[in-house]
C-alpha positions as CSV (number, residue, x, y, z in Angstrom):
1,M,0.0,0.0,0.0
2,A,1.2,3.5,-0.8
3,I,-0.1,6.8,0.5
4,Y,-0.1,9.9,-1.8
5,L,-1.0,13.4,-0.9
6,V,-2.1,16.0,-3.5
7,G,-2.4,19.8,-3.3
8,D,-5.3,22.0,-4.3
9,I,-7.0,20.7,-7.5
10,Q,-9.5,23.5,-8.0
11,G,-11.2,21.5,-10.8
12,C,-8.0,20.6,-12.7
13,Y,-9.4,17.1,-13.3
14,H,-7.0,16.2,-16.2
15,E,-3.9,17.0,-14.2
16,L,-5.2,14.9,-11.2
17,N,-5.9,12.0,-13.5
18,A,-2.4,12.3,-15.0
19,L,-0.8,12.2,-11.6
20,L,-2.8,9.1,-10.6
21,K,-1.6,7.5,-13.8
22,Q,2.0,8.5,-13.1
23,V,2.0,6.4,-9.9
24,A,-0.4,3.7,-11.2
25,F,-2.7,4.5,-8.3
26,N,-4.8,1.5,-7.2
27,P,-7.8,2.4,-5.0
28,N,-7.9,-1.2,-3.8
29,I,-4.6,-0.9,-2.0
30,D,-3.5,2.8,-2.1
31,Q,-4.7,5.9,-0.4
32,L,-5.1,9.4,-1.8
33,Y,-5.1,12.4,0.6
34,L,-6.5,15.6,-0.9
35,A,-5.6,19.0,0.7
36,G,-8.9,20.7,0.0
37,D,-10.2,23.1,-2.6
38,L,-11.3,20.3,-4.9
39,V,-13.4,22.8,-6.9
40,A,-13.8,26.3,-8.1
41,R,-11.8,28.0,-10.9
42,G,-10.4,25.1,-13.0
43,P,-12.2,23.7,-16.0
44,D,-13.9,20.6,-14.6
45,S,-15.0,20.7,-10.9
46,L,-17.8,18.3,-11.7
47,A,-15.5,15.6,-13.1
48,T,-13.1,16.1,-10.2
49,L,-15.8,15.6,-7.5
50,R,-17.2,12.6,-9.3
51,L,-13.7,11.0,-9.6
52,V,-12.8,11.6,-5.9
53,K,-16.2,10.4,-4.7
54,S,-15.8,7.2,-6.8
55,L,-12.6,6.4,-5.0
56,G,-14.6,5.6,-1.9
57,H,-12.6,5.1,1.3
58,S,-9.3,5.2,-0.5
59,A,-9.8,9.0,-0.8
60,K,-9.1,11.0,2.3
61,I,-10.3,14.6,2.0
62,V,-10.1,17.8,4.0
63,L,-12.4,20.6,3.1
64,G,-11.0,23.9,1.8
65,N,-12.5,27.4,1.7
66,H,-13.7,27.0,-1.9
67,D,-15.4,23.7,-1.0
68,L,-17.2,25.4,1.9
69,H,-18.2,28.3,-0.3
70,L,-19.6,25.8,-2.9
71,L,-21.7,24.3,-0.1
72,A,-23.0,27.8,0.8
73,V,-23.8,28.5,-2.8
74,Y,-25.7,25.2,-3.1
75,E,-27.7,26.1,0.0
76,G,-28.6,29.5,-1.5
77,I,-26.6,31.4,1.1
78,K,-24.1,32.9,-1.3
79,K,-23.7,33.5,-5.0
80,V,-21.0,32.0,-7.3
81,K,-17.9,34.2,-7.5
82,K,-17.3,35.6,-11.0
83,Q,-14.0,33.8,-11.3
84,D,-15.5,30.4,-10.6
85,T,-16.5,28.0,-13.3
86,L,-19.1,26.0,-11.3
87,D,-22.2,26.1,-13.5
88,P,-21.8,22.5,-14.9
89,L,-21.5,21.2,-11.4
90,L,-24.4,23.2,-10.0
91,N,-26.6,22.1,-12.9
92,A,-25.5,18.4,-12.7
93,H,-28.2,15.7,-12.3
94,D,-26.3,14.3,-9.3
95,I,-25.6,17.7,-7.6
96,D,-27.6,16.7,-4.4
97,E,-25.7,13.5,-4.0
98,L,-22.3,15.2,-4.6
99,M,-23.1,18.1,-2.1
100,N,-24.3,15.7,0.6
101,W,-21.1,13.7,0.2
102,L,-18.9,16.8,0.2
103,A,-20.6,18.1,3.4
104,Q,-19.6,14.8,5.2
105,Q,-15.9,15.4,4.7
106,P,-13.7,16.6,7.6
107,L,-11.4,19.5,8.1
108,L,-8.6,17.4,9.5
109,Q,-7.1,14.0,8.6
110,Q,-4.5,12.0,10.3
111,I,-2.1,10.6,7.7
112,G,-2.1,6.8,8.1
113,N,-1.1,5.9,11.7
114,D,1.7,8.5,11.8
115,N,2.1,11.5,14.0
116,A,1.2,13.6,10.9
117,Y,-1.9,15.5,9.8
118,M,-3.4,17.3,6.8
119,S,-5.6,20.3,6.8
120,H,-6.3,22.8,4.1
121,A,-4.6,25.9,5.6
122,G,-2.7,24.5,8.6
123,I,-3.2,24.5,12.4
124,S,-3.8,27.6,14.5
125,P,-0.7,28.5,16.5
126,Q,-3.1,29.1,19.4
127,W,-4.1,25.4,19.4
128,S,-2.4,22.3,20.6
129,L,-2.9,19.2,18.5
130,Q,-5.6,17.9,20.8
131,Q,-7.5,21.3,20.5
132,A,-7.3,21.1,16.7
133,I,-8.7,17.6,16.7
134,I,-11.6,18.7,19.0
135,Q,-12.4,21.8,16.9
136,A,-12.2,19.9,13.6
137,D,-14.7,17.4,15.0
138,F,-16.9,20.3,16.3
139,V,-17.1,21.8,12.8
140,H,-17.5,18.4,11.1
141,Q,-20.5,17.4,13.3
142,R,-22.3,20.6,12.4
143,L,-21.6,20.6,8.7
144,S,-22.7,17.0,8.4
145,S,-25.9,17.6,10.4
146,T,-29.4,18.5,9.3
147,N,-28.6,22.1,10.5
148,R,-25.9,22.5,7.9
149,K,-27.4,25.5,6.2
150,Q,-27.7,27.4,9.5
151,W,-24.0,26.8,10.3
152,L,-22.8,27.6,6.8
153,S,-24.7,30.9,7.1
154,V,-22.6,32.0,10.1
155,M,-19.1,31.0,9.0
156,Y,-18.4,34.2,7.0
157,G,-16.5,37.0,8.7
158,E,-13.0,37.5,10.2
159,K,-13.9,37.9,13.8
160,P,-13.0,36.6,16.2
161,N,-9.4,36.2,15.0
162,D,-8.2,35.3,18.5
163,W,-9.1,31.9,20.0
164,Q,-9.3,33.4,23.5
165,Q,-12.1,35.7,22.3
166,A,-14.2,32.8,20.8
167,K,-16.8,32.3,23.5
168,T,-20.0,31.2,21.8
169,D,-20.5,28.1,19.6
170,I,-20.9,30.4,16.6
171,E,-17.6,32.2,17.4
172,K,-15.8,28.9,17.9
173,F,-17.2,27.6,14.6
174,R,-16.2,30.7,12.6
175,Y,-12.7,30.9,14.1
176,S,-12.2,27.1,13.5
177,V,-13.3,27.4,9.8
178,N,-11.0,30.3,9.3
179,A,-8.0,28.7,10.9
180,F,-8.4,25.4,9.0
181,T,-9.3,26.9,5.6
182,R,-8.2,30.5,5.3
183,M,-5.2,31.2,7.5
184,R,-1.8,32.1,6.0
185,Y,-0.2,34.6,8.3
186,C,-0.7,35.4,11.9
187,Y,0.3,38.3,14.0
188,K,3.2,37.7,16.4
189,N,0.7,37.4,19.2
190,K,-0.7,34.4,17.2
191,Q,-4.0,36.1,16.2
192,L,-5.2,35.2,12.6
193,E,-4.6,37.7,9.8
194,F,-6.3,37.4,6.4
195,E,-5.1,40.2,4.1
196,H,-1.6,39.1,3.1
197,K,-1.3,36.3,0.6
198,L,2.1,36.4,-1.0
199,A,5.1,34.3,0.0
200,P,7.1,35.6,2.9
201,D,10.0,36.8,0.7
202,A,7.6,39.3,-0.9
203,Y,7.2,41.1,2.4
204,F,10.0,40.4,4.7
205,E,12.9,41.1,2.4
206,K,11.5,44.5,1.5
207,E,10.3,47.6,3.4
208,E,7.2,45.7,4.6
209,N,9.4,43.7,6.9
210,T,8.1,45.9,9.7
211,L,4.8,44.0,9.5
212,E,4.0,42.2,12.8
213,L,3.3,39.0,10.9
214,L,4.7,35.6,10.5
215,P,3.6,32.5,8.6
216,W,1.4,30.3,10.8
217,Y,4.0,27.5,10.8
218,Q,6.6,29.7,12.4
219,L,4.4,30.4,15.3
220,S,3.0,26.9,15.9
221,S,4.6,24.8,18.6
222,T,2.6,21.8,17.4
223,V,4.5,21.4,14.2
224,N,7.8,21.2,16.0
225,N,6.8,17.7,17.1
226,T,4.1,16.8,14.5
227,T,4.3,16.7,10.7
228,W,1.8,18.9,8.9
229,V,0.7,18.9,5.3
230,F,-1.4,21.7,3.9
231,G,-2.5,23.5,0.7
232,H,-4.2,26.8,0.2
233,W,-1.0,29.0,-0.1
234,A,-0.2,28.9,-3.8
235,T,2.3,31.7,-3.7
236,L,4.6,29.5,-1.6
237,M,5.0,27.2,-4.6
238,G,5.8,24.3,-2.3
239,V,8.6,26.1,-0.5
240,C,8.2,26.1,3.3
241,S,10.9,27.1,5.9
242,H,9.8,24.5,8.5
243,S,11.2,21.0,8.1
244,N,8.1,19.3,9.5
245,V,5.7,21.1,7.2
246,Y,4.8,20.3,3.6
247,A,3.1,22.9,1.4
248,L,1.4,21.2,-1.6
249,D,-0.6,24.0,-3.4
250,T,1.5,24.9,-6.4
251,G,-1.0,26.9,-8.4
252,C,-2.1,24.4,-11.0
253,V,-5.2,26.4,-11.7
254,W,-3.0,29.5,-12.3
255,G,-1.0,27.7,-15.0
256,K,1.8,26.3,-12.7
257,H,1.6,22.6,-11.7
258,L,-0.3,20.1,-9.5
259,T,1.9,18.5,-6.8
260,M,1.8,15.0,-5.3
261,L,3.8,13.9,-2.3
262,R,4.5,10.1,-2.0
263,W,4.5,9.6,1.7
264,H,6.9,6.8,2.5
265,D,9.9,8.4,0.9
266,K,8.6,12.0,0.6
267,K,9.2,12.1,-3.2
268,I,7.6,15.0,-5.0
269,L,5.8,14.3,-8.3
270,V,4.3,17.1,-10.4
271,E,2.0,17.4,-13.4
272,P,2.3,20.7,-15.3
273,A,-0.9,22.6,-15.9
274,H,-2.5,21.6,-19.2
275,K,-3.0,24.3,-21.8
276,L,-6.8,24.2,-21.3
277,N,-6.3,25.8,-17.9
278,N,-4.5,28.8,-19.2
């Protein structure tokens, strides 16, 4: 059995298929971990969801911010963003089945039996591993419940950005969703920050190095003892300064490439973006 981990697909179905062929992926014996954002701005979100769903228990998924937004669109809470190419998916005959399946997926996955985890954006530096596991389950239970629409409707917003200020269930839900699916930088006091999206070199080697910000993985004590795999941050292009942290979003949907990590030997495999994505 082999374990493979793939970064943000964003509807780049053909590149995902090509990577699976590269490694002769066998769903009967292999496992595929997906770092979230299965859908949104690539050419075929519908085929991507159908493929991943067809893999059954061999596919281990974490939800990303685009996946959650899709669920909110499906529930009539939000409108499709102008950059998204989701009409074929939203108009598909099996949309209800696909959305019910997607809503059952977690925000955090342990990788095999190892002291290693995957989430879309990372782990809040204000959390221990145990707190992250508890909060991921807290969100999962609500998104997979009959009250899903109600919870999706309260996830939008950037406050509280401090875990210590999250007192109510709604505040804990929103903070947890943001930490697991939207976080890149944090203030040095470990509060979440959402404005800055470029790689650290773009800020800290220039005049903006006065910013009181650091990448989340430089502030988290958890990743000093626990391996973490994440996506979401395409501008990193797979380059991360922490030896226990693997960044897998390499901007396939923006014309770069889709990245796969083979777990047992940490070999990186890539599939360049196909021309139809450009």
